[in-house]
BAMILUM-66846 format. One record per residue: residue in three letters; x, y, z of N, C-alpha, C, CB in turn. Coordinates in steps of 0.02 Angstrom, whole numbers, plus 50000, padded with zeros to 5 digits. Glycine has a CB too. Layout:
! residues N
AlaXYZXYZXYZXYZ
...
This chain:
! residues 282
Met511625101449851511285094949851511775089549874511005093249780
Gly511555085449920511985080449950512075074249908511725078550016
Gly512525069949931512645063649898512155058349919513355061349911
His511955054249871511495048749885511785042749847510745050349862
Ala512095038249883512495032949852512125026449840513085031649895
Ile511495026049855511125019749850510995018049777510465020049889
Glu511105011749760510965009349692510235010649673511125001749686
Gln510135012749610509455014149585509225008349540509445020749546
Val508585006749546508295001749502507695004849466508084995249541
Pro507605003349401507045006249364506405002149374507215006649290
Val505865005749380505195002749381504835005149319504805004549448
Pro504625000649275504305002849213503625005949225504234996949165
Gly503425010449181502745012949183502265007149174502635018249129
Gln501695007449207501245001649207500555003449234501544995949248
Thr500084999249217499424999249248499374992849289498844999749195
Phe499214993449353499174987549395498584987949442499834986549436
Ala498394982249469497844981849517498124982849587497474974949511
Met497974988649616498234990449681497754988249736498364998049686
Gly498014985249788497604983249844497614975749857496904985549833
Asp497244973749907497234966849932496744962649892497054966750007
Ala497024958349849496604953949807496424947449842496954952549742
His496684946249902496584939849936496174940450000497254936849953
Asp495944946450016495564947650077495974945650139494894943750075
Asp496604947250138497054945650193497094951050245497744944250167
Gly496914957150227497064962850268496574964250324497114968750226
Val496784968750368496344971250421495894976650390496764974150480
Arg495244976050401494774980550368494934987950382494064979050391
Gly495124989350442495264996250460495864999350425495364996750532
Asp496284995050394496864997550357496695000250289497384992150350
Gly496104998550263495885001150199496264998450139495945008550199
Glu496404991950138496754988950081496304987450022497094982550103
Gln495664988550029495174987349975494744993549967494734981049990
Pro494404994349910494374989549854495004989449812493774991149811
Val495124983649780495644983349729495444988049673495744975949703
His495924992049649495754997149600496324997949551495585003849634
Glu496164999849491496665000749438497055007149448496335000649369
Val497715006649443498145012449449498645012449391498525012349518
Arg498755018349363499225019049308499775023949329498865021549243
Ile500405021749325500955026049345501475026449290501285023449411
Pro501815032149284502365032649235502995029249263502515040049218
Pro503495028149221504115024949246504475029449296504585023349187
Phe504845026249341505245029949390505815025449414504795032249451
Thr506265028349451506805024449482506745024949557507505026849458
Ile506955019649592506885019149664507505016049693506255015049683
Asp507645017449757508215014449791508135006849793508285017249861
Ala508685003349779508674996049783508584993649854509314993149754
Thr508794997649902508744995849973508455001550013509434993850001
Ser508265000050074508115005350121508745009550132507865002350189
Val508645015750151509205020150170509555016950230508965027450185
Thr510205016350226510575012950280510815017950333511185009350251
Val511055015050387511355019150440511935023250412511605014650498
Ala512355020150370512925023750340512685029450295513365018950299
Asp512155028350256511885033550213511635039450256511315030750170
Phe511275037850309510995043150350511545046750388510485040250400
Arg512075043250408512635046550441512965051650395513145041250464
Ala513015050050331513305054850283512905061350283513335051850213
Phe512245060650285511805066550288511915070450352511065064350282
Val511935066950408512025070350473512705073750476511955065250531
Asp513225070250452513895073250453513935079550411514415068150430
Ala513565079550355513595085250309513185091250334513345083150240
Thr512675089850373512195095150389512135096650463511525093250364
Gly512365092150507512245092950578511525091750599512445099850599
Phe511145088350557510435087350569510315083350633510105083750510
Arg509795085250671509575081550730508875078950717509605086050794
Thr508775072550727508135069450714507625071350768508205061850712
Asp506995069850754506485071050804506625067150868505795069150776
Ala506855060950862507005056950922507545060350964507235049850902
Glu508055063150931508585066550968508325072851001509165068250921
Arg507905076450967507635082650996507145081151053507275086850942
Phe506735075851045506265074051098506625070751157505725069351070
Gly507195067551143507575064251196507415056951207507455067751259
Trp506975054151166506795047051172506475044651107506315046051232
Ser506425037951102506065034951046505795028151068506535034150984
Ala505375025051026505035018851043505475012851023504355018351008
Val505615008551072506045002751062505654996451083506705003351104
Phe505694991251042505384984851060505734982051122505414979751001
His505344979051167505624977451233506224972751231505084974351277
Leu506254968151182506824963551178507444966851148506634957551136
Ala507374972851121507934976351090508244981651135507714979551025
Val507984982651194508224987951239508924986151264507744988951298
Thr509394990751256510084989751281510204993051348510584992351230
Asp509754997651368509855001451429509205001451470510075008851413
Pro509074996051508508444995751546508345001551594508424989251584
Asp508885004551618508825010051664508595016551631509485011251699
Arg508565016451564508345022451528507635021951501508815023851470
Val507265016751522506575015951501506135020951538506325008751513
Ala505785024951500505375030251529504635028251536505415036451487
Gly504425023051500503735020851505503555016051449503275026751504
Arg502955013351453502695008751403502155012151362502405002351436
Met502085009851299501585012851255500895009951271501775011451180
His500415014251276499735012151292499465007451238499275018251299
Gly499225001751257498924996851211499424992251179498565000351158
Thr500064994051179500594989751152501174989651201500824992251081
Pro501104986051256501594986551311502274983851293501334982851370
Trp502344980551235503004978151213503414983851183502924972551162
Trp503114989651172503474995551150503634999951210503074999551098
Leu504285001451218504515005451274504805012051250505035001551315
Gly504635017351285504955023751272505635023851306504515029651296
Val506175024251266506855023751293507225030251281507245017851260
Glu507455033251335507835039451331508515038051298507935042551401
Gly508695042151250509335041351215509325036551157509835039151263
Ala508745033451144508695029251084508615033651023508095024251089
Asp509015032450971508975036350910509285032450853509325043250918
Trp509365035650795509585032050735510275028850744509605036750676
Ala510705031850785511385029150795511415024450855511865034750806
His510895024350896510875020350957510175017150962511025024651021
Pro510035012050921509355009650912509045006450973509335004850858
Gly509445003751020509175000651080509215004951141509504994251093
Gly509565010551135509695014951191510395017851184509625011151258
Pro510585022351229511205026051220511845021951218511275031051273
Ser511845015951247512455011851245512485007351183512495007551307
Gly511955007251144511945003051083512285006551025511235001251065
Thr512435002550974512745005150913512395002350852513505003450911
Ala512225006650805511885004450744512395002050693511455010150715
Ala512254996450660512694993650609512604997450543512564986150599
Asp513154999150511513135003350451512715000550395513825004450426
Asp512704993750386512364990850329511644988850344512734984850305
His511394990850402510694989650420510274995750401510624988050495
Pro509624994850394509205000750379509205005550438508484998550363
Val509225011950424509165016850477508455016650504509345024050451
Val508395016950570507745017050604507735022850653507605010250640
His507195023550689507105029350733507135035850693507635029450789
Val506875035550631506805041550591506065042850579507195040950523
Ser505845048750592505155050650579505045052250505504955056750622
Trp504425053150486504275055350417504605062150405503505055750405
Gln504585066450454504905072950447505665072350437504765077250508
Asp505975067650473506685066450464506835063950394506945061450516
Ala506425059250370506515056450303506445061950250506015050850290
Glu505965066350259505885071950213506495076550213505265076050232
Ser506795077550271507395081750275507975078450238507585083050348
Tyr508045071950246508565068350208508445069250133508565060750227
Cys507815068350112507655069050041507825075950014506915067550029
Ala507675081150053507835087950031508585088850022507565093150082
Trp508975085950066509705086350061509955082450001510035083750124
Ala509675076549989509915072049937509625073549868509765065049955
Gly509145078049863508815079249799508375073549779509325080549746
Arg508045070549829507615064649819506915066349844507905058349855
Arg506475061349844505835061949877505605055049900505305065249831
Leu505135054949945504845048549966504365046149911504465049350034
Pro504315039549902503855036949851503135038149870503975029549839
Ser502715039149819502005038849832501825031649852501585041149770
Glu501255030949884501045024149903500965019749842500385024449943
Ala500695022449787500605018549726501285016549697500205022549674
Gln501765021149696502435019349673502735013849715502895025449673
Trp502665014449781502945009449826502655002549810502815011349899
Glu501995002149803501694995549792501884992649724500934996049797
Ala501894996849673502104994349607502814991649610502054999949555
Ala503264995249644503954993049649504014986549689504384998449681
Ala503644986049744503674980049786503424973949749503274981149849
Arg502914974849708502624969049672503114966249620501974971049637
Gly503564970249595504064967649549503764964949484504454962349582
Gly503204967549463502894965349401502464959149407503414964049351
Leu502354956649468501934950749479501244953049502502254945949533
Pro500754952849458500094955749474499724951949529499664955949412
Ser499464955749577498994953249628499294948049674498394950449595
Lys499954947549678500264942649722500324945349793500954940549695
Arg500314940749841500394942849911501074945849925500274936949957
Phe501584942649898502264944249916502664946249853502604938349951
Pro503244949149861503644951149802503864945249758504254954849824
Trp503814939149783504014933249745503434928849724504504929149785
Gly502834929849750502264925549734501764925549790502494918449720
Asp501354920349794500814920149843500974916549907500234916949812
Glu501504912449909501624908249967502304909549997501564900849947
Leu502344908750063502994908650097503344902150081502904909450173
Pro504004902050077504354895850060504244890550113505104897250052
Ala504184884250091504094878650137504714877550180503924872250099
Glu505294879050151505924878350188506324884750177506324872150164
Gly506724886450227507124892550222506704898750236507444893050153
His506984904450221506664910850237506764915750179506934913850302
Ala506244919550165506264924350111506254931550136505684923350064
Leu506164932450201506104939150229506224938950304505414942350213
Asn506324944750333506464945450404505824947250441507014950650417
Ile505504942350471504914943450513505004939450578504254941250476
Trp504514939750621504554936450686504444928950679504034939450734
Gln504854925150715504724918050724504694916650799505274913650689
Gly504224912350818504154910750889503484913250915504714913750929
Glu503484915150979502874917251013502904924851023502784913551081
Phe502494928450985502494935750991502094937751053502204939050927
Pro502334942451092502954946451087503504944151135502794953651100
Leu503454938051158503894935851213504534932351190503524931351258
Arg504494928451137505064924251118505154924251043504974917051144
Asn505724926551020505894926450949506454921350940506104933550923
Thr506324916050903506824910850893507364913050844506504904550868
Ala507234918450807507724921050758507924915750707508344923750794
Asp507454911550686507614906450636507844909450570507004902050624
Asp507634915550556507864918750494508544922150502507344923850470
Gly508814921850562509474924650574509494931150612509824925450511
Trp508894934250624508894940950652508334941750703508814946050596
Val508504944850759507994946650809507684953350792508304946750880
Thr508104958050770507844964550749508014965450675508144970350793
Thr508314971050656508444972350586508984967850557508644979650576
Ala508934966550493509434962950454509794967750408509124956950414
Pro510394966250385510714970350334510254971150274511394967350312
Val510294976950241509814978550188509854973750129509924985550164
Arg510424970650117510484965950061510464958750085511134967250023
Ser509984957350128509864950550151509314947350108509664950450226
Phe509294940650106508804936850068508894938249993508084938750090
Glu508364938649954508424939449881508024945449858508204933149844
Pro508264949249809507874954849783507294952349740508314959549741
Asn506794956749730506244954849686506444955849613505614959049702
Ala505974954849568506144954849496506374961649471505544952649456
Tyr506194967049505506434973749487507104975349518505924978949507
Gly507314971349568507954972549601507894975949668508374976649558
Leu507294976149698507204978949765507344973649817506484981749773
Trp507764975449866507914971049922507434972649979508644971749944
Gln507104967450005506694967850065506174973450064507134968550124
Pro505764973850013505214978650018504704976650070504874979449950
Val504674970150088504254967850142504684964750196503714962850117
Gly504464965350259504864963150315505424968150329505154956250302
Asn505814966550380506384970650402506144977150434506864972050344
Val505984982350394505734988550424505154991250382506304993750429
Trp504684994350417504184998450384504535004050346503675001250435
Glu504225006350292504515011850253504005017350243504765009250185
Trp504215023450259503785029250250503635030450176504115035550281
Cys503025032550162502825034950096502635042350102502225030750067
Ala502575045650046502415052750045501705054250065502555055649977
Asp501245049550054500525050850058500265051550130500155045350023
Trp499765055850138499345055650197498935049150195498885061950201
Phe498785046550253498415040250258497665041550267498675036050317
Ser497265037650231496545037450243496305030350229496155042650198
Pro495915027250274495675020450262495145020050208495385017650326
Val494885025650185494365025550133494625028350066493755029650155
Tyr495265029750061495525032950001495465028649939496255034750012
Tyr495545022049946495545017749887494885018049849495685010649907
Ala494335019449882493685019749849493625025949805493125019849901
Gln494055030949815494005037049776494665038849742493785042849820
Ser495155034449744495815035749716495775036749640496305030149733
Pro496105041849613496125042549540496545036949509496405049349520
Val496425035649445496795030349410497505032649397496445028549344
Asp497605038749376498255041049354498685043649412498185046349302
Asp499215040149427499745042249473499465045349537500195047249438
Pro499075041649575498765044449636499295046249688498265039549666
Arg499165051649725499635054149775499325054649845499905060849754
Gly498755051349856498455051349922498015057349936498985050949974
Pro497685057349994497255062950012497645069550018496895061550078
Ala497285075050013497605081550017497835083250088497135086949992
Thr497495080650137497665082050207497585075750248497225087750235
Gly497815075950309497745070350354498125071550419497995063950321
Ser498105066650462498455067150526499025062150532497975066150584
Ala499055057150486499575052050488499805050650417499315045550522
Lys500425048350412500725046750347500745039150338501435049750342
Val500715036950275500715029850258501395026750272500525028850185
Ile501385020850301501985016650304501815009950271502225015550379
Arg502325006950239502215000950199502744995650214502235002750125
Gly502544989350204503014983850201503084979550263503664986450185
Gly502814981650320502894977650380503614977950406502694970550368
Ser503764973750456504424974050487504614967450519504444979550540
Tyr505184967450552505434961550587504974959350643506124962750613
Leu504484963450662504014961750715503374958550690503854967750755
Cys503284958150625502664955350598502634947850610502604956850523
His502044945450630501924938450643501184937150633502144936350716
Asp501014931350605500314929950588499844930550648500254923050559
Ser500094929250708499664929550767499484936750786500004926150825
Tyr499854941550759499744948450779499694953250720500294950750824
Cys500144952750672500184957650618500454954250556500634963650638
Asn500024952850507500254949650445500344954850390499744944250423
Arg500614960550408500674966050359501324965750319500624972650396
Tyr501634960050315502234959250274502024956950204502734954150306
Arg501564960650174501284959050108501314965150064500554956450114
Asn501284964049998501314969649950500754974749961501284967049880
Ala500154972249978499574976649984499494979750052498954972949967
Ala499864977250102499754979450171499954986750180500144975050219
Arg499594990150223499724997150236499554998650309499315001650189
Ser499905003550335499755006050401499955013450402500125001950458
Ser499995016450462500145023550465500435025450532499505027750451
Asn500735031250534500975034150596501005041750587501675031250617
Thr501025045350642501055052650637501735054850611500905055850705
Pro501775060550578502405062550545502995063550591502285068850508
Asp502875064650655503425065750702503595059550743503265071450748
Ser503285053850728503395047750766504025044150742502795043050761
Ser504385041050788504965036950769504955030650811505625040850779
Thr505145025150779505155018650812505765014650788504495014650798
Gly505905009350823506475005050805506355000450747506675001150862
Asn505765000950714505634996550657505375000450596505144991150676
Thr505515006950593505285010950536505865014750505504735015950557
Gly505935013950439506445017550400506135020350337507035012850383
Phe506525020450282506265023250219506735021650162506165030750225
Arg506455021950101506865022250040506605027949998506845015350001
Thr506965029949947506795035949910506735034649836507315041349922
Val506435039349801506395039249728506695045649701505655038349704
Ala506835045749636507115051649604506615057349607507315050249532
Ala506855063349622506415069049628506155071149560506775074949660
């Protein structure tokens, strides 16, 4: 069993109202109906898994990510470091480019370098599962993730309350005109160090913004209508896995998924420059 050096924070057992209580979400994401969920206590990583954490896993095992095996990954167009390695644009989202040689250690392309204290990105759900198997961890269930992100504040939009601060910044999201111009008023064009801004009341840093985080559950937009009350773990099967928390690319004009209730999904072998993960005790 490998080493996992990330600080752990306890989340108390609780019953909470899971889902979008403000009607903020995209209907197709399935954030409603709000439903009662009861979970036992657990511990969770205070931060997303960092580049340094993931490097320890790779150094110990020789693991190659899906992006490395496929030879490319999805990079936001303003983050590309090697324009000559762009293989194509993503259908329907032309600001996402397939870049040859982009991976967890080279987030913008082969000439780029990932900062050790930033969240690891370009990791698929399958990659995250492999890390968990090495570390003796597991990915959080979607219900665990939301309970932890809320920090004991029932039905709030954000980990700190219902409103964004009038001055200053509480999270790493897009500022400016998406997808063409990011003013970086919060200090970051892409990822920020994992201990940026302020932790929530449970001690989680950046559960919203910065990077999407993989959950264990299969995704279904209709699951909330049939979810069990006790410790739900998602549908039995599916084609995509849940991701939570939004990322540095979220902006009200396009994607306001930097909320506690927000959810989206991607296929288990997909990797992008704005998706990482955190873990819970196995």
